[in-house]
C-alpha positions as CSV (number, residue, x, y, z in Angstrom):
1,Q,-0.3,-25.6,-16.8
2,L,2.7,-26.7,-14.7
3,S,4.5,-29.9,-15.5
4,E,4.7,-32.6,-12.8
5,A,8.4,-32.0,-12.5
6,M,7.9,-28.3,-12.0
7,I,5.2,-28.8,-9.4
8,A,7.5,-31.2,-7.5
9,E,10.4,-28.8,-7.6
10,L,8.4,-25.7,-6.6
11,S,6.5,-27.6,-3.9
12,A,9.8,-28.8,-2.5
13,A,11.1,-25.2,-2.5
14,C,8.0,-24.1,-0.7
15,V,8.4,-26.8,2.0
16,V,12.0,-25.6,2.5
17,A,10.9,-22.0,2.8
18,D,8.1,-23.0,5.2
19,N,10.7,-25.0,7.3
20,L,13.2,-22.2,7.3
21,E,10.6,-19.7,8.5
22,G,9.3,-22.1,11.1
23,N,12.8,-22.6,12.6
24,N,13.8,-19.0,12.9
25,L,12.9,-16.3,15.3
26,P,10.6,-13.5,14.1
27,G,12.6,-10.7,12.5
28,S,15.3,-12.9,11.2
29,A,16.4,-12.8,7.5
30,T,14.2,-15.8,6.6
31,S,11.1,-14.9,8.6
32,S,9.6,-13.1,5.5
33,I,10.3,-15.8,2.9
34,V,6.8,-17.1,2.7
35,A,5.3,-13.5,2.6
36,E,7.7,-12.6,-0.2
37,V,6.9,-15.7,-2.3
38,V,3.2,-15.4,-1.8
39,G,3.4,-11.7,-2.4
40,C,5.2,-12.1,-5.7
41,F,2.8,-14.7,-6.9
42,I,-0.2,-12.6,-6.0
43,A,1.3,-9.4,-7.4
44,A,1.8,-11.2,-10.8
45,R,-1.8,-12.3,-10.8
46,V,-3.1,-8.8,-9.9
47,Q,-0.9,-7.3,-12.6
48,A,-2.5,-9.7,-15.1
49,F,-5.9,-8.7,-13.9
50,E,-5.1,-5.0,-14.2
51,A,-3.4,-5.4,-17.6
52,F,-6.3,-7.3,-19.0
53,F,-9.0,-5.0,-17.9
54,D,-7.2,-1.7,-18.0
55,A,-6.0,-2.4,-21.6
56,E,-9.5,-3.4,-22.5
57,S,-11.0,-0.2,-21.0
58,A,-8.3,1.9,-22.7
59,S,-9.2,0.4,-26.1
60,A,-12.9,0.5,-25.5
61,D,-12.8,4.2,-24.6
62,D,-10.5,4.9,-27.5
63,V,-8.0,6.7,-25.3
64,R,-5.6,8.6,-27.4
65,T,-2.3,9.0,-25.6
66,T,1.3,8.8,-26.6
67,S,2.1,5.6,-24.7
68,R,0.5,2.4,-23.4
69,R,1.5,3.3,-19.8
70,E,-0.4,6.6,-20.1
71,A,-3.4,4.8,-21.6
72,L,-3.4,2.3,-18.7
73,S,-3.0,5.1,-16.2
74,D,-5.9,7.0,-17.7
75,A,-8.2,4.0,-17.7
76,A,-7.4,3.2,-14.1
77,K,-8.3,6.7,-13.0
78,V,-11.8,6.4,-14.4
79,G,-12.7,3.3,-12.5
80,V,-14.7,0.3,-13.5
81,P,-17.7,0.9,-15.7
82,L,-20.5,-0.5,-13.6
83,G,-21.7,-2.7,-16.4
84,E,-18.3,-4.6,-16.3
85,V,-18.4,-5.5,-12.6
86,E,-19.9,-8.9,-13.3
87,K,-17.2,-9.6,-16.0
88,R,-14.5,-8.8,-13.6
89,C,-16.0,-11.0,-10.9
90,A,-16.2,-13.8,-13.4
91,W,-12.5,-13.3,-14.2
92,I,-11.6,-13.5,-10.5
93,K,-13.6,-16.7,-10.1
94,A,-11.9,-18.2,-13.1
95,E,-8.5,-17.2,-11.8
96,L,-9.2,-18.9,-8.5
97,R,-10.3,-22.1,-10.4
98,N,-7.1,-21.9,-12.5
99,I,-5.0,-22.1,-9.4
100,A,-6.1,-25.7,-9.0
101,A,-6.3,-26.4,-12.7
102,K,-2.8,-25.3,-13.5
103,G,-1.2,-27.1,-10.5
104,W,-0.5,-24.1,-8.3
105,S,-2.7,-25.6,-5.5
106,R,-0.2,-28.5,-5.3
107,V,2.8,-26.1,-5.2
108,F,1.8,-23.9,-2.2
109,P,1.2,-25.5,1.2
110,P,-2.5,-25.1,2.3
111,T,-1.4,-23.2,5.4
112,W,-0.2,-20.3,3.1
113,N,-3.8,-19.6,2.1
114,V,-2.8,-18.5,-1.4
115,P,-6.3,-18.7,-3.0
116,S,-7.9,-16.7,-0.1
117,R,-5.1,-14.1,-0.2
118,L,-5.5,-13.8,-4.0
119,A,-9.3,-13.4,-3.7
120,H,-8.9,-10.8,-1.1
121,R,-6.3,-8.8,-3.1
122,L,-8.3,-8.9,-6.3
123,S,-11.5,-8.0,-4.5
124,R,-9.8,-5.1,-2.9
125,R,-8.5,-3.9,-6.3
126,L,-12.0,-4.3,-7.8
127,R,-13.5,-2.4,-4.9
128,V,-11.1,0.6,-5.3
129,S,-12.0,0.7,-9.0
130,I,-15.8,0.6,-8.3
131,E,-15.4,3.4,-5.7
132,A,-13.5,5.5,-8.3
133,E,-16.3,5.0,-10.8
134,L,-19.0,5.8,-8.2
135,S,-17.2,8.9,-7.1
136,R,-16.8,10.0,-10.8
137,L,-20.6,9.4,-11.3
138,A,-21.5,11.2,-8.1
139,G,-19.3,14.1,-9.1
140,G,-21.1,14.3,-12.5
141,A,-24.5,14.2,-10.8
142,A,-23.5,16.9,-8.4
143,R,-22.3,19.2,-11.2
144,K,-25.6,18.7,-13.1
145,Q,-27.6,19.6,-10.0
146,S,-25.6,22.8,-9.4
147,S,-26.2,23.9,-13.0
């Protein structure tokens, strides 16, 4: 949870960034400040999502590789076991609630739409993982039919 002082400081910085962006022509050096700040925040949350579930998948499947990076990569290639989709959706909902609970909703201006952008990005990541798993399952079914 963010302290009141930290919320005030970060909120003021966001207001400055918003004002800088609003006072510049598109294409200027500061026109992408908001996109960069929001992008960094969302990337950190997506990374937490991937680390939590990819590491969990790697240990659940008892992936034996020489490094953690390889284990995470192997787990990501497989996709989401379909039984875990609800668990991942619950994590996304909790993460969106935590934005308010931890004070982030008071940091970012409402016009930045951080919760919606985060929900969209996490949902997109989940969709890609589900598609990978469905593709893997369909490939297995096709191999069984051709045998």
